[in-house]
C-alpha positions as CSV (number, residue, x, y, z in Angstrom):
1,M,-19.0,220.4,-47.2
2,T,-15.6,221.1,-48.7
3,P,-13.1,218.2,-49.1
4,S,-10.9,219.6,-46.3
5,R,-13.9,219.7,-43.9
6,R,-14.9,216.2,-44.9
7,M,-11.4,215.0,-44.1
8,R,-11.4,216.7,-40.7
9,A,-14.8,215.2,-40.0
10,H,-13.5,211.8,-40.8
11,I,-10.4,212.2,-38.7
12,I,-12.3,213.6,-35.7
13,G,-15.0,210.9,-36.1
14,A,-12.5,208.0,-36.2
15,A,-10.5,209.4,-33.3
16,T,-13.6,209.8,-31.2
17,A,-14.9,206.3,-32.0
18,G,-11.5,204.8,-31.4
19,L,-11.1,206.5,-28.0
20,A,-14.6,205.5,-27.0
21,L,-13.9,201.8,-27.9
22,R,-10.7,201.7,-25.9
23,L,-12.3,203.4,-22.9
24,A,-15.1,200.9,-23.1
25,F,-12.7,198.0,-22.9
26,I,-10.8,199.6,-20.1
27,W,-14.0,200.3,-18.1
28,Q,-15.9,197.1,-18.8
29,F,-13.2,194.4,-19.5
30,P,-9.9,195.1,-17.7
31,F,-7.8,192.0,-17.6
32,Y,-5.4,191.3,-14.7
33,D,-4.8,187.6,-14.8
34,S,-1.9,187.1,-17.2
35,G,1.2,185.6,-15.7
36,D,3.3,188.0,-17.7
37,T,1.5,190.9,-16.1
38,Q,2.9,189.9,-12.7
39,F,6.5,189.7,-14.0
40,Y,6.3,193.1,-15.6
41,E,4.8,194.7,-12.5
42,Q,7.3,193.2,-10.2
43,L,10.2,194.2,-12.4
44,A,8.9,197.8,-12.6
45,R,8.3,198.1,-8.9
46,N,11.6,196.6,-7.8
47,W,13.4,198.8,-10.2
48,L,11.5,201.9,-9.0
49,N,11.6,201.1,-5.3
50,H,14.9,199.4,-4.9
51,G,16.9,200.4,-8.0
52,V,17.4,196.8,-9.0
53,Y,15.9,195.4,-12.2
54,G,15.1,192.0,-10.8
55,L,12.8,189.7,-8.9
56,I,12.6,188.5,-5.3
57,I,13.8,184.8,-5.4
58,H,14.0,182.9,-2.1
59,G,13.7,186.1,-0.2
60,R,16.5,188.0,-2.1
61,L,16.2,190.6,-4.8
62,V,18.1,189.1,-7.7
63,P,18.9,190.9,-11.0
64,V,17.4,189.1,-14.1
65,D,17.4,189.3,-17.8
66,M,14.2,187.3,-18.4
67,R,12.4,190.3,-19.8
68,V,13.8,193.2,-21.8
69,L,13.4,196.5,-19.9
70,G,11.2,198.5,-22.3
71,Y,7.7,197.7,-20.9
72,P,8.8,197.6,-17.2
73,A,10.4,201.1,-17.8
74,F,7.1,202.3,-19.2
75,L,5.2,201.0,-16.1
76,A,7.8,202.6,-13.8
77,A,7.3,205.9,-15.6
78,I,3.5,205.7,-15.1
79,Y,3.9,204.7,-11.5
80,T,6.2,207.6,-10.9
81,L,3.7,210.1,-12.3
82,F,0.4,208.6,-11.1
83,G,1.3,206.1,-8.3
84,H,0.9,202.4,-8.6
85,S,-2.3,202.7,-10.7
86,T,-3.2,200.0,-13.2
87,F,-6.0,202.2,-14.4
88,A,-3.5,204.9,-15.3
89,V,-1.4,202.4,-17.3
90,M,-4.4,201.3,-19.2
91,L,-5.4,204.9,-20.0
92,A,-1.9,205.6,-21.2
93,Q,-2.0,202.5,-23.4
94,G,-5.3,203.6,-24.8
95,A,-3.7,206.9,-25.9
96,I,-0.7,205.1,-27.4
97,D,-2.9,202.6,-29.3
98,L,-4.9,205.5,-30.7
99,A,-1.7,207.1,-31.9
100,S,-0.9,203.8,-33.6
101,C,-4.1,204.2,-35.6
102,F,-2.7,207.4,-37.1
103,L,0.6,205.7,-37.9
104,I,-1.3,202.9,-39.6
105,A,-3.2,205.5,-41.6
106,L,0.1,207.0,-42.7
107,L,1.4,203.6,-43.6
108,A,-1.7,202.9,-45.7
109,A,-1.2,206.2,-47.5
110,W,2.5,205.3,-48.2
111,V,1.4,201.9,-49.7
112,A,-1.4,203.4,-51.9
113,P,-1.0,204.9,-55.4
114,D,-0.8,208.7,-55.3
115,S,-4.4,209.2,-56.4
116,L,-5.8,207.1,-53.6
117,R,-3.4,208.0,-50.7
118,Q,-5.8,210.3,-48.9
119,R,-8.7,207.9,-49.1
120,A,-6.6,204.9,-48.2
121,G,-5.2,206.7,-45.2
122,L,-8.7,207.6,-43.9
123,A,-10.0,204.0,-44.5
124,A,-7.1,202.6,-42.6
125,L,-7.7,205.1,-39.8
126,W,-11.3,203.9,-39.4
127,L,-10.3,200.3,-39.7
128,A,-7.6,200.7,-37.0
129,A,-9.7,202.8,-34.7
130,L,-12.6,200.3,-34.7
131,C,-10.4,197.2,-34.5
132,P,-11.3,195.5,-31.2
133,F,-8.3,193.1,-31.3
134,T,-5.7,195.8,-30.8
135,A,-8.0,198.1,-28.7
136,N,-8.7,195.2,-26.3
137,Y,-5.0,195.1,-25.2
138,S,-5.3,198.7,-23.9
139,A,-7.1,197.1,-21.0
140,T,-4.3,194.7,-20.1
141,V,-0.9,195.2,-18.4
142,L,1.0,193.6,-21.3
143,S,3.5,194.8,-23.8
144,E,1.4,194.4,-27.0
145,V,0.2,198.0,-27.3
146,L,3.7,199.5,-26.9
147,A,5.2,196.9,-29.2
148,T,2.6,197.5,-31.9
149,F,3.2,201.2,-31.7
150,F,6.9,200.9,-32.3
151,T,6.3,198.3,-35.1
152,A,4.0,200.8,-36.9
153,L,6.4,203.6,-36.3
154,A,9.3,201.6,-37.8
155,L,7.2,200.6,-40.8
156,V,6.1,204.2,-41.5
157,I,9.7,205.4,-41.4
158,L,11.2,202.6,-43.5
159,L,8.4,202.8,-46.2
160,T,8.5,206.6,-46.5
161,P,8.0,207.4,-50.2
162,G,11.2,208.2,-52.0
163,G,13.3,206.4,-49.4
164,L,14.0,202.8,-48.8
165,V,11.3,201.4,-51.0
166,N,12.8,202.9,-54.1
167,L,16.2,201.2,-53.8
168,P,18.1,200.5,-56.0
169,N,16.7,203.3,-58.1
170,Q,17.5,206.0,-55.6
171,D,19.9,208.8,-56.3
172,Y,19.8,210.5,-52.9
173,F,21.7,208.0,-50.9
174,H,21.9,210.3,-47.8
175,K,18.1,210.3,-47.6
176,V,18.0,206.5,-47.7
177,N,20.7,206.2,-45.1
178,V,18.9,208.6,-42.7
179,T,15.7,206.7,-43.3
180,C,17.3,203.4,-42.6
181,F,19.0,204.7,-39.4
182,L,15.7,206.1,-38.1
183,G,13.9,202.9,-39.0
184,G,16.5,200.9,-37.2
185,L,16.3,203.2,-34.2
186,A,12.5,202.7,-34.0
187,T,13.0,199.0,-34.3
188,G,15.6,199.1,-31.5
189,L,13.2,200.9,-29.2
190,G,10.6,198.2,-30.1
191,T,13.1,195.5,-29.3
192,L,13.4,196.8,-25.8
193,V,9.7,196.1,-25.5
194,R,9.5,192.8,-27.5
195,P,12.8,191.0,-28.3
196,E,11.5,189.6,-31.6
197,T,11.0,193.0,-33.2
198,P,14.2,192.8,-35.3
199,L,12.3,190.3,-37.5
200,L,11.0,193.4,-39.2
201,L,14.5,194.3,-40.3
202,I,15.2,190.8,-41.5
203,A,12.2,191.2,-43.8
204,V,13.6,194.5,-45.1
205,A,17.0,192.9,-45.7
206,L,15.5,190.0,-47.6
207,V,13.4,192.2,-49.9
208,L,16.4,194.6,-50.5
209,A,18.6,191.6,-51.3
210,A,16.1,190.4,-53.8
211,R,15.9,193.8,-55.4
212,C,19.5,194.6,-55.5
213,W,20.8,191.3,-56.8
214,R,22.9,192.8,-59.4
215,R,26.6,193.2,-58.3
216,Q,26.8,196.9,-58.9
217,E,23.8,197.5,-56.5
218,W,25.2,195.7,-53.5
219,G,27.0,198.8,-52.2
220,K,23.7,200.5,-51.7
221,T,22.2,197.5,-49.9
222,V,25.2,197.2,-47.6
223,R,25.1,200.9,-46.7
224,A,21.3,200.7,-46.0
225,G,21.9,197.5,-43.9
226,L,24.7,199.1,-41.9
227,C,22.6,202.2,-41.1
228,M,19.6,200.0,-40.0
229,T,22.0,197.9,-37.8
230,L,23.5,201.0,-36.2
231,G,20.0,202.4,-35.4
232,L,19.0,199.0,-34.0
233,L,22.0,198.6,-31.7
234,L,22.0,202.1,-30.3
235,P,19.0,201.7,-27.9
236,L,20.2,198.1,-27.0
237,L,23.7,199.1,-25.9
238,P,22.7,200.3,-22.4
239,W,20.7,197.1,-21.8
240,A,23.6,195.0,-23.1
241,A,26.1,196.9,-20.9
242,R,23.9,196.4,-17.9
243,N,23.8,192.6,-18.5
244,W,27.5,192.5,-18.9
245,V,28.2,194.4,-15.7
246,T,25.5,192.9,-13.6
247,L,25.1,189.4,-14.9
248,H,28.5,189.0,-16.5
249,K,27.2,187.8,-19.9
250,V,26.6,189.2,-23.4
251,Q,22.9,189.7,-23.8
252,F,21.4,192.2,-26.2
253,L,17.9,190.7,-25.9
254,S,16.4,188.6,-23.2
255,A,16.9,185.0,-22.0
256,R,15.7,182.6,-24.7
257,Y,13.2,180.7,-22.5
258,S,12.6,183.6,-20.1
259,Q,14.3,181.6,-17.4
260,L,15.7,182.7,-14.1
261,P,19.5,182.7,-13.7
262,S,19.7,179.2,-12.1
263,E,16.5,177.8,-13.6
264,Y,16.6,174.5,-15.5
265,V,15.3,174.7,-19.1
266,P,13.3,171.6,-20.1
267,R,14.3,171.5,-23.8
268,G,13.4,167.9,-24.1
269,F,9.8,168.6,-22.9
270,Y,9.4,171.5,-25.3
271,A,10.8,169.4,-28.2
272,W,8.1,166.8,-27.3
273,T,5.3,169.4,-27.3
274,D,6.6,170.7,-30.7
275,T,5.5,167.3,-32.1
276,W,1.8,167.7,-31.3
277,L,0.8,171.0,-29.6
278,W,-0.8,173.6,-31.8
279,R,-4.1,174.7,-30.1
280,F,-3.9,177.6,-27.6
281,R,-6.1,175.8,-25.1
282,D,-3.4,173.0,-24.9
283,V,-0.9,175.7,-23.8
284,Y,-3.0,176.2,-20.7
285,L,-3.3,172.5,-20.0
286,V,0.4,171.5,-20.4
287,P,3.3,174.0,-20.8
288,W,1.9,176.7,-18.5
289,K,1.4,174.1,-15.8
290,L,5.0,172.9,-15.9
291,D,6.9,173.4,-12.6
292,D,3.7,174.7,-10.9
293,E,0.9,172.2,-11.2
294,E,0.3,168.5,-11.8
295,L,0.1,167.2,-15.4
296,H,-2.7,164.8,-16.3
297,I,-2.7,162.4,-19.2
298,E,-6.4,162.9,-19.7
299,D,-5.7,166.6,-20.7
300,L,-3.7,165.6,-23.7
301,P,-5.3,165.2,-27.2
302,S,-5.0,161.9,-29.0
303,A,-2.5,163.5,-31.4
304,A,0.0,163.5,-28.5
305,F,0.5,159.7,-28.9
306,D,1.2,157.5,-31.9
307,N,0.4,154.3,-30.1
308,P,-0.7,152.9,-26.7
309,A,2.8,152.1,-25.7
310,E,3.8,155.8,-26.2
311,R,0.8,156.9,-24.1
312,E,2.0,154.6,-21.3
313,R,5.5,156.2,-21.4
314,V,4.0,159.7,-21.2
315,A,1.8,158.6,-18.3
316,E,4.9,157.2,-16.5
317,L,6.8,160.5,-17.1
318,F,3.9,162.5,-15.8
319,E,3.7,160.4,-12.7
320,R,7.4,160.9,-12.0
321,Y,7.0,164.7,-12.6
322,N,3.8,164.9,-10.4
323,D,5.8,163.5,-7.4
324,T,7.4,166.9,-7.0
325,T,5.7,169.1,-9.7
326,T,9.2,170.0,-10.8
327,I,10.7,168.6,-14.0
328,S,14.0,166.8,-13.4
329,P,16.7,166.4,-16.0
330,S,16.0,162.6,-16.2
331,V,12.3,163.2,-16.8
332,D,13.1,165.9,-19.4
333,E,15.5,163.5,-21.1
334,G,12.6,161.0,-21.3
335,F,10.5,163.6,-23.1
336,G,13.4,164.4,-25.4
337,E,13.7,160.8,-26.4
338,L,10.0,160.7,-27.2
339,A,10.4,163.8,-29.3
340,K,13.3,162.3,-31.3
341,E,11.3,159.1,-31.9
342,R,8.2,161.0,-33.0
343,T,10.1,163.3,-35.3
344,A,12.0,160.4,-36.9
345,R,8.7,158.6,-37.4
346,H,6.9,161.6,-38.9
347,P,9.3,164.5,-39.7
348,L,6.8,166.3,-41.8
349,R,4.5,166.4,-38.9
350,T,7.0,168.2,-36.7
351,Y,8.5,170.5,-39.3
352,V,5.5,171.2,-41.5
353,S,2.1,170.1,-40.3
354,I,2.3,171.3,-36.7
355,P,3.8,174.7,-37.7
356,L,1.1,175.2,-40.3
357,K,-1.6,174.3,-37.7
358,R,0.0,176.7,-35.2
359,A,0.0,179.5,-37.8
360,W,-3.7,178.8,-38.5
361,A,-4.5,178.8,-34.8
362,M,-2.6,182.1,-34.1
363,W,-4.2,183.9,-37.1
364,F,-7.8,182.5,-37.3
365,T,-8.9,182.7,-33.7
366,P,-11.8,184.6,-32.2
367,R,-9.2,186.7,-30.2
368,V,-11.3,186.7,-27.0
369,E,-8.5,185.4,-24.8
370,M,-8.5,188.7,-22.8
371,L,-12.3,188.9,-22.6
372,P,-14.7,187.0,-20.2
373,F,-15.7,184.6,-23.0
374,S,-14.7,181.0,-23.6
375,G,-13.8,181.2,-27.3
376,H,-15.2,177.7,-27.7
377,L,-17.6,176.9,-30.6
378,W,-17.7,173.2,-30.7
379,P,-20.2,171.5,-30.6
380,P,-22.2,174.5,-31.7
381,G,-25.6,173.2,-30.5
382,E,-24.4,172.6,-27.0
383,R,-22.4,175.9,-26.8
384,W,-25.4,177.9,-27.9
385,K,-27.6,176.1,-25.4
386,D,-25.2,176.5,-22.5
387,D,-24.4,180.2,-23.1
388,P,-25.9,182.0,-26.2
389,V,-24.1,185.3,-25.4
390,D,-20.7,183.6,-25.1
391,F,-21.3,181.7,-28.3
392,S,-22.6,184.8,-30.2
393,V,-19.6,187.0,-29.2
394,T,-17.1,184.3,-30.1
395,I,-18.7,183.8,-33.5
396,F,-18.8,187.6,-34.1
397,F,-15.1,188.1,-33.1
398,G,-14.1,185.0,-35.1
399,L,-15.8,186.3,-38.3
400,L,-14.5,189.8,-37.8
401,N,-11.0,188.5,-37.5
402,F,-11.4,186.5,-40.6
403,L,-12.8,189.6,-42.4
404,Y,-9.7,191.7,-41.5
405,V,-7.3,189.0,-42.7
406,S,-9.3,188.4,-45.9
407,L,-9.4,192.2,-46.6
408,A,-5.6,192.3,-46.1
409,I,-5.0,189.5,-48.5
410,A,-7.2,191.0,-51.1
411,G,-5.6,194.4,-50.6
412,A,-2.1,193.0,-51.0
413,W,-3.2,191.5,-54.3
414,V,-4.8,194.7,-55.8
415,V,-1.7,196.8,-55.0
416,R,0.8,193.9,-55.5
417,R,2.9,196.1,-57.8
418,R,3.4,198.8,-55.2
419,P,7.0,198.8,-53.8
420,A,6.0,198.7,-50.2
421,V,3.7,195.7,-50.4
422,A,6.6,193.1,-50.6
423,F,8.0,194.5,-47.3
424,L,4.7,194.1,-45.5
425,V,3.9,190.7,-46.8
426,V,7.4,189.3,-46.1
427,F,7.3,190.8,-42.6
428,I,4.0,189.1,-41.9
429,L,5.3,185.7,-43.2
430,I,8.6,185.9,-41.3
431,R,6.9,186.8,-38.0
432,T,4.3,184.1,-38.4
433,A,7.0,181.4,-39.2
434,F,9.1,182.5,-36.2
435,F,6.3,182.1,-33.7
436,T,5.3,178.7,-35.0
437,R,8.5,177.4,-33.4
438,I,7.9,179.0,-30.0
439,E,6.9,176.7,-27.2
440,T,3.6,178.5,-26.4
441,P,2.0,179.8,-29.7
442,E,-0.3,182.6,-28.5
443,P,-2.7,184.5,-30.8
444,R,-1.5,187.8,-29.3
445,Y,1.9,187.4,-30.9
446,M,0.3,188.2,-34.2
447,L,-0.9,191.6,-33.1
448,E,2.3,193.3,-34.1
449,C,1.4,192.3,-37.7
450,F,-1.8,194.3,-37.5
451,P,-0.4,197.6,-38.7
452,A,0.6,195.8,-41.9
453,I,-2.8,193.9,-42.0
454,L,-4.8,197.1,-41.5
455,A,-2.8,199.1,-44.0
456,L,-3.2,196.4,-46.7
457,A,-6.9,196.0,-45.9
458,A,-7.5,199.7,-46.5
459,Q,-6.1,199.2,-50.1
460,F,-8.9,196.8,-51.0
461,W,-11.5,198.9,-49.1
462,V,-10.9,202.1,-51.1
463,R,-10.9,200.2,-54.4
464,Q,-14.2,198.3,-53.7
465,F,-16.3,200.2,-51.2
466,S,-15.2,203.8,-51.2
467,T,-16.8,206.2,-53.6
468,G,-16.6,209.9,-54.2
469,Q,-13.9,212.4,-53.0
470,I,-12.9,213.2,-49.5
């Protein structure tokens, strides 16, 4: 078989396998139970049926800004074409996620040395096509698939060979400026899907600043930054204008706590959970129950208290909250005082230990939260005895996730001198650090890093396991 035929065979094989995997998830494991799914669907349907981007509150349709409009707009487009079909949404997401695999392949080729580009691209294509963690989200009505696509697109544009990665040693400034504008534009479109997407451009800015530290190079950096900013703002302007006209406030992203217009934000409560909460299962038991269900002291881990007196104070605050299952400013203030005391007592716990644990939990998780498996492994003997299938699947997914991350770390090391690697590594670190400070650290927030993870993993794969010519 000639090299070109081998390459076509690889592409067709990976695309077929990737499509089959996504269809299998859609057919066997569709997931409908996310609270965010309900928000997105209501926003899309109200927008489509009533012309108002909002929610029904106390019997009235009220405009809101608690979610950016990109994903609801995607749902509205699907509903317009195919009716209110969740299955059609999932099929469309499967196709988009498969397209992301090809973008990841292109990204891996950009990262690799010239002699290995073709092989690195094909390795990344296979790794992405067969990655169950991204494919799984095709079977949910959540924004992750669309956000990952725009992240991969922005990375591919920004890391195009001969463009941004070669600053400051680039003579064709117009090419760099166009690349930066288009990369910013892709990031802006992604920001309409997930509001934290501009973290990607912050990573780019930091790496460029480090490279162009000499005074005579700052002009190039500033021009590149202005072009990226212009591209970023262009898709956001209609959304910001809508918020100014409808809600009478400047809002380019979405409400910080995804709150309704008149909803009270329990900042004290969130500050308190920031001093102990790091496991995803605790998110279910505490923050996600707030203003909806009763809170029980028995659900809290021992790390939530420093002493018996503190436990009694939390129990008393829970009791006051449970009277109405609505947090009042006075109860929230009580949690805020606890947070201040705990942070003053152990500042490294709040600002170092808990964020590091959250980062570990978000990265090294079995990633079965959208599947009908518990994700619990401890104690192993009891878990195996109770449900061997559940235990085996959880172990498999956990080890597979660890393998992907390990390959990416190894790949980043073997090509550490390549210009694009610093951009990808800094992006992963910044996004991870950002989400360690979010009230509900969910593993799915790391999925937008997987284009970078898979592109880096392919670098190690072709160096260690790939032989021969394509």
